[in-house]
C-alpha positions as CSV (number, residue, x, y, z in Angstrom):
1,M,0.0,0.1,0.0
2,V,1.5,3.1,-1.3
3,L,0.7,6.7,-0.6
4,I,1.7,9.4,-3.2
5,I,1.5,13.3,-2.4
6,S,2.0,15.6,-5.4
7,P,2.7,19.3,-5.4
8,W,1.2,22.2,-7.4
9,N,3.4,23.3,-9.7
10,Y,3.2,20.1,-11.8
11,P,0.1,18.8,-10.3
12,F,-0.6,15.9,-12.9
13,Q,2.9,14.9,-14.1
14,L,4.1,14.8,-10.5
15,L,1.4,12.4,-9.5
16,F,1.0,10.2,-12.5
17,S,5.0,9.5,-13.2
18,P,5.1,7.9,-9.8
19,L,2.0,6.3,-10.1
20,V,3.2,4.4,-13.0
21,G,6.1,2.8,-11.1
22,A,3.9,2.0,-8.1
23,I,1.5,0.0,-10.3
24,A,4.4,-1.6,-12.3
25,A,5.7,-2.8,-8.9
26,G,2.5,-4.5,-7.9
27,N,0.9,-2.0,-5.2
28,C,-2.3,-0.5,-4.1
29,V,-2.1,3.3,-4.3
30,V,-3.8,6.4,-2.5
31,L,-3.4,9.5,-4.3
32,K,-3.2,13.0,-2.7
33,P,-3.4,15.8,-5.2
34,S,-2.5,19.5,-4.4
35,E,-5.6,20.9,-3.3
36,I,-4.0,24.3,-4.6
37,T,-4.6,23.4,-8.1
38,S,-8.2,22.1,-7.4
39,H,-9.3,21.8,-11.2
40,T,-6.5,19.4,-11.8
41,A,-7.3,17.4,-8.7
42,A,-10.6,17.2,-9.8
43,I,-9.6,15.8,-13.3
44,I,-7.3,13.2,-11.6
45,E,-10.0,11.9,-9.5
46,K,-12.3,11.6,-12.6
47,I,-9.8,9.7,-14.6
48,T,-8.6,7.3,-12.0
49,S,-12.1,6.7,-11.0
50,E,-13.1,5.7,-14.1
51,I,-10.0,3.6,-15.1
52,F,-9.3,1.6,-11.5
53,E,-11.5,0.2,-8.7
54,P,-11.1,2.0,-5.5
55,N,-9.7,-0.9,-3.7
56,Y,-6.9,-0.6,-6.0
57,I,-6.3,3.2,-7.0
58,S,-8.1,5.9,-4.7
59,V,-8.0,9.7,-4.7
60,V,-8.3,11.5,-1.5
61,Q,-9.3,15.3,-2.0
62,G,-8.5,18.1,0.8
63,Q,-6.4,20.3,2.5
64,G,-2.9,18.9,2.5
65,D,-2.2,19.7,6.3
66,V,-5.3,18.0,7.3
67,I,-5.9,15.0,5.0
68,G,-1.9,14.2,5.0
69,P,-1.3,13.8,9.0
70,L,-4.9,11.7,9.1
71,L,-3.9,9.4,6.4
72,I,-0.1,8.9,7.4
73,K,-1.2,8.4,11.3
74,N,-3.9,6.3,10.9
75,F,-2.8,3.9,8.1
76,K,0.3,2.0,8.0
77,F,1.5,2.5,4.4
78,N,4.3,0.5,2.9
79,H,5.9,3.4,1.4
80,I,5.1,7.2,1.0
81,F,6.2,9.4,-2.0
82,F,6.1,12.9,-1.4
83,T,7.2,15.9,-3.7
84,G,7.3,19.2,-2.2
85,S,9.1,21.6,0.1
86,P,11.7,20.5,2.5
87,P,9.9,22.1,5.6
88,V,6.7,19.9,4.6
89,G,9.1,17.1,3.7
90,K,10.4,16.9,7.3
91,K,7.0,16.8,8.6
92,I,6.0,13.9,6.3
93,M,9.1,11.8,7.3
94,A,8.4,12.6,11.1
95,M,4.9,11.2,10.5
96,A,6.2,8.1,8.7
97,A,8.7,7.3,11.4
98,E,5.9,6.6,13.6
99,H,5.3,3.4,11.6
100,L,8.5,2.9,10.3
101,T,7.3,3.7,7.0
102,P,9.8,4.2,4.4
103,V,9.7,7.6,2.4
104,T,10.8,8.9,-0.8
105,L,11.0,12.8,-0.4
106,E,11.7,14.8,-3.8
107,L,12.2,18.4,-2.5
108,G,14.0,21.3,-3.7
109,G,16.7,23.4,-2.9
110,K,18.7,26.5,-4.2
111,S,20.1,25.1,-7.6
112,P,23.0,27.0,-9.2
113,A,24.2,27.6,-12.6
114,I,27.8,28.1,-12.9
115,V,28.8,30.1,-16.1
116,D,32.7,29.5,-16.4
117,K,35.2,31.9,-18.4
118,D,35.8,29.4,-21.0
119,V,32.1,29.1,-22.3
120,N,29.9,29.6,-25.2
121,L,28.2,32.9,-23.6
122,N,25.5,33.1,-26.5
123,V,24.3,29.5,-25.6
124,A,24.5,29.8,-22.3
125,A,22.2,33.0,-21.7
126,K,19.5,31.2,-24.3
127,R,19.5,27.8,-22.1
128,L,19.5,29.7,-18.9
129,I,16.6,31.9,-20.0
130,W,14.7,28.9,-21.2
131,A,15.3,26.9,-18.1
132,K,14.5,29.7,-15.7
133,C,11.1,30.9,-17.7
134,F,10.0,27.5,-17.8
135,N,6.5,27.4,-15.8
136,A,7.4,30.9,-14.9
137,G,10.3,29.5,-12.6
138,Q,8.0,27.3,-10.9
139,T,10.2,24.2,-11.2
140,C,12.0,22.3,-8.5
141,I,15.1,21.9,-10.8
142,A,14.9,25.6,-12.1
143,P,18.1,27.4,-11.7
144,D,17.6,29.6,-8.8
145,Y,20.5,31.8,-9.1
146,I,23.7,32.1,-11.6
147,L,27.4,32.3,-10.7
148,V,29.2,34.2,-13.5
149,H,33.2,34.5,-13.9
150,E,33.4,38.4,-13.6
151,S,34.8,38.8,-16.9
152,H,31.6,37.6,-18.3
153,K,28.7,39.3,-16.2
154,N,27.6,42.4,-18.2
155,T,27.6,40.2,-21.4
156,L,25.7,37.5,-20.0
157,V,23.1,39.8,-18.8
158,E,22.9,41.7,-22.2
159,K,22.4,38.4,-23.9
160,M,19.6,36.8,-21.5
161,K,17.6,40.1,-22.0
162,Q,18.0,39.9,-25.7
163,Y,16.5,36.2,-25.7
164,L,13.7,37.5,-23.0
165,N,12.8,40.0,-25.9
166,E,13.0,37.4,-28.5
167,F,11.2,34.7,-26.5
168,Y,8.3,37.0,-25.3
169,A,8.3,39.7,-27.9
170,G,9.2,42.2,-25.3
171,N,6.1,41.8,-23.1
172,A,6.0,38.7,-21.2
173,L,3.1,39.7,-19.3
174,Q,0.9,40.0,-22.5
175,S,2.6,36.7,-24.1
176,D,0.7,33.4,-24.6
177,H,4.0,31.6,-24.4
178,Y,4.8,32.5,-20.7
179,S,3.1,31.3,-17.5
180,H,1.5,33.0,-14.6
181,I,1.8,32.5,-10.8
182,V,-0.2,29.7,-9.2
183,S,-1.7,31.7,-6.4
184,E,-2.1,35.3,-5.2
185,K,-0.1,33.9,-2.0
186,R,2.5,32.7,-3.9
187,F,2.5,36.1,-6.0
188,N,2.8,38.1,-3.2
189,I,5.7,36.3,-1.8
190,L,7.5,36.8,-5.1
191,I,6.7,40.6,-5.2
192,S,8.2,40.8,-1.7
193,Y,11.6,39.2,-3.1
194,L,11.8,42.4,-5.2
195,D,12.8,44.7,-2.4
196,N,16.0,45.8,-1.4
197,V,17.6,44.3,-4.7
198,T,19.0,46.2,-7.8
199,I,16.7,45.1,-11.0
200,L,18.7,44.7,-14.1
201,H,15.8,43.5,-16.0
202,G,12.1,43.4,-15.7
203,G,10.5,44.0,-12.3
204,K,6.9,44.4,-13.6
205,Y,3.8,42.5,-12.5
206,D,0.1,42.5,-12.8
207,K,-1.9,41.4,-10.1
208,S,-5.2,40.9,-11.6
209,T,-3.6,38.1,-13.9
210,L,-1.0,36.8,-10.9
211,C,1.9,37.6,-13.7
212,I,5.4,38.5,-13.0
213,E,7.8,39.3,-15.9
214,P,11.2,37.5,-15.9
215,T,13.4,39.6,-13.4
216,I,17.0,39.6,-13.2
217,V,18.4,41.3,-10.1
218,D,21.8,42.3,-8.7
219,N,23.3,43.3,-5.3
220,V,21.1,41.0,-3.1
221,P,22.0,41.7,0.7
222,E,23.4,38.7,2.5
223,N,20.1,38.1,4.8
224,H,17.8,38.6,1.7
225,P,15.1,35.8,1.3
226,L,16.9,35.4,-2.3
227,L,20.1,34.1,-0.9
228,L,18.0,32.0,2.1
229,E,15.1,30.4,0.4
230,E,14.2,28.6,-3.0
231,I,13.0,31.2,-5.1
232,F,10.3,29.0,-7.3
233,G,9.4,32.0,-9.5
234,P,11.0,34.2,-12.4
235,I,13.3,36.0,-10.5
236,L,17.2,35.2,-11.2
237,P,19.9,36.5,-9.0
238,I,23.3,36.7,-10.4
239,F,26.6,36.7,-8.7
240,T,30.3,36.8,-9.9
241,F,33.6,34.9,-9.0
242,K,37.3,35.1,-10.0
243,N,38.3,31.6,-9.7
244,I,36.2,28.5,-9.8
245,E,37.2,27.2,-6.4
246,E,35.1,30.3,-5.0
247,V,31.8,28.9,-6.2
248,V,32.0,25.8,-3.7
249,P,31.7,27.9,-0.4
250,L,29.1,30.1,-2.1
251,I,26.9,26.8,-3.2
252,R,27.4,25.3,0.3
253,K,25.6,28.1,2.0
254,N,22.9,26.6,0.7
255,R,23.9,23.0,0.7
256,Y,22.9,20.1,-1.5
257,P,20.9,21.5,-4.0
258,L,18.5,19.3,-6.1
259,S,20.4,20.1,-9.5
260,C,23.5,22.1,-10.6
261,Y,24.4,23.3,-14.2
262,V,27.6,23.8,-15.2
263,F,28.5,26.0,-18.2
264,S,32.0,25.4,-19.6
265,K,34.4,24.3,-22.4
266,N,37.0,23.3,-20.0
267,K,37.1,19.7,-18.9
268,K,38.7,20.1,-15.7
269,I,36.3,22.9,-14.6
270,K,33.3,20.4,-15.2
271,Q,34.9,17.5,-13.6
272,Y,35.8,19.9,-10.6
273,I,32.3,20.7,-10.3
274,I,30.9,17.3,-10.4
275,D,33.6,16.1,-8.0
276,T,33.4,19.0,-5.2
277,V,29.7,20.1,-5.1
278,E,27.2,17.8,-3.4
279,F,23.9,17.8,-5.6
280,G,21.0,15.5,-6.8
281,G,21.9,15.6,-10.5
282,G,22.3,18.3,-13.3
283,C,23.6,19.1,-16.6
284,I,26.6,20.6,-18.4
285,N,26.1,23.3,-21.0
286,T,22.1,23.0,-20.7
287,A,19.5,22.9,-17.8
288,L,16.3,21.0,-17.0
289,V,16.7,18.3,-19.6
290,H,18.1,15.6,-17.1
291,F,14.7,15.3,-15.9
292,A,13.3,14.0,-19.3
293,N,15.9,11.2,-19.6
294,T,13.8,7.9,-18.1
295,D,17.2,6.0,-18.0
296,L,18.6,8.8,-15.4
297,P,17.3,8.8,-12.0
298,L,16.0,11.9,-10.2
299,G,16.6,12.6,-6.8
300,G,18.0,14.6,-4.2
301,F,20.7,14.5,-1.9
302,G,20.7,15.8,1.9
303,N,18.3,19.0,2.2
304,S,16.7,18.2,-1.3
305,G,15.7,14.8,-0.7
306,I,15.9,11.2,-0.4
307,G,15.4,8.3,-2.9
308,R,14.9,8.5,-6.5
309,Y,12.6,7.8,-9.3
310,H,11.9,7.8,-13.0
311,G,12.1,4.7,-15.7
312,K,13.2,1.4,-13.9
313,Y,14.2,3.6,-10.8
314,S,10.5,4.0,-10.1
315,F,9.8,0.3,-10.2
316,D,12.8,-0.1,-7.8
317,T,11.4,2.5,-5.4
318,F,8.0,1.0,-4.9
319,S,9.5,-2.8,-4.9
320,H,11.1,-4.7,-2.2
321,K,14.3,-6.9,-3.2
322,K,14.4,-10.0,-1.5
323,S,17.8,-12.0,-1.0
324,I,17.4,-15.5,-1.2
325,I,19.8,-18.5,-1.0
326,A,18.7,-22.1,-1.7
327,T,21.0,-25.1,-1.2
328,A,21.0,-28.7,-1.9
329,T,20.6,-31.5,0.7
330,F,22.0,-34.2,-0.9
331,F,25.6,-33.0,0.4
332,D,25.8,-31.5,4.0
333,P,29.6,-31.3,4.8
334,S,30.6,-31.5,8.8
335,L,32.8,-28.6,8.3
336,R,30.0,-26.1,9.5
337,Y,29.1,-28.1,12.5
338,A,30.6,-28.2,16.0
339,P,33.1,-29.7,17.2
340,Y,35.5,-27.3,15.5
341,T,38.7,-29.3,15.3
342,K,42.1,-27.8,14.3
343,L,41.6,-29.8,11.1
344,K,38.4,-28.3,10.2
345,N,39.7,-24.6,11.2
346,Q,42.9,-24.8,9.2
347,F,40.7,-26.1,6.1
348,L,38.1,-23.5,6.7
349,R,40.9,-20.4,6.9
350,F,42.4,-22.1,3.5
351,F,38.9,-22.0,1.9
352,L,38.1,-18.7,2.9
353,K,41.8,-17.3,1.4
354,I,40.7,-18.5,-2.1
355,L,37.1,-17.3,-2.2
């Protein structure tokens, strides 16, 4: 019996993707879609109720802070799969611990994008803007901030502005190719992030449509929420470095990001980041696309999550591998049994050495 709790940012995909693995592994499943995206939740319930018997796959609706604890505390699930924020993930894990229920926690974090000195700036700018603006930044693996070599900062910013204008015809607030923010509460939080920073591009918003244009910011104070919290929106802070070694302590201020993206032509630089920075998964000279490869596991590390899924890894997550040894009975040597004579011990030592 499995419980799958999905978030609001990709409310359909992030519920049905783990469900496929849970079904393949032979589980019954309770689905808890996000109450924030209530229309999608209604469609999810309609689809599942028409296809599956309720004792096989069931949907439970309601407020997450009520339904989640009721389910977890009153029913002993064999596995709980949760996608969401680290604070809620901690609560899920604490409740699951009461029943010793294993969990998969797909959380978030402040995923950096590192733009090295030796880089194709044009491609880096284009792909970073695409990745950050996908779903208006409401993606757990979105680039959360940029660390760029100081010699390239101004050029990178200008190229990102160029592509923002190309993608959205100079007006993202009116574009049919750009997403809006999920709720007024989330909209207000994001707008508050624009205080006490320098806006290099963007900064406009429309509260009536809950739309915030892609915004590049600079001069972020050390205690600013943009440095302390996962942004989860279309705001992109930019920072500089002189030497690649400087980026590691900067990233470790928000340790264990879900993703990390490196833009560089230098093999040593790319390998240095892979070897030195602790993160769930990532890309070189692009962003986001590791999520789409079903041959790769998706999962966090440390604060960004526990466990992994996608493709065969989803099947493994919802399975238990039993270790079995079967032996014959026609031959039963006395070596294993007492008394353990000197000759037996010598033979066993010899046998263990050659294994």
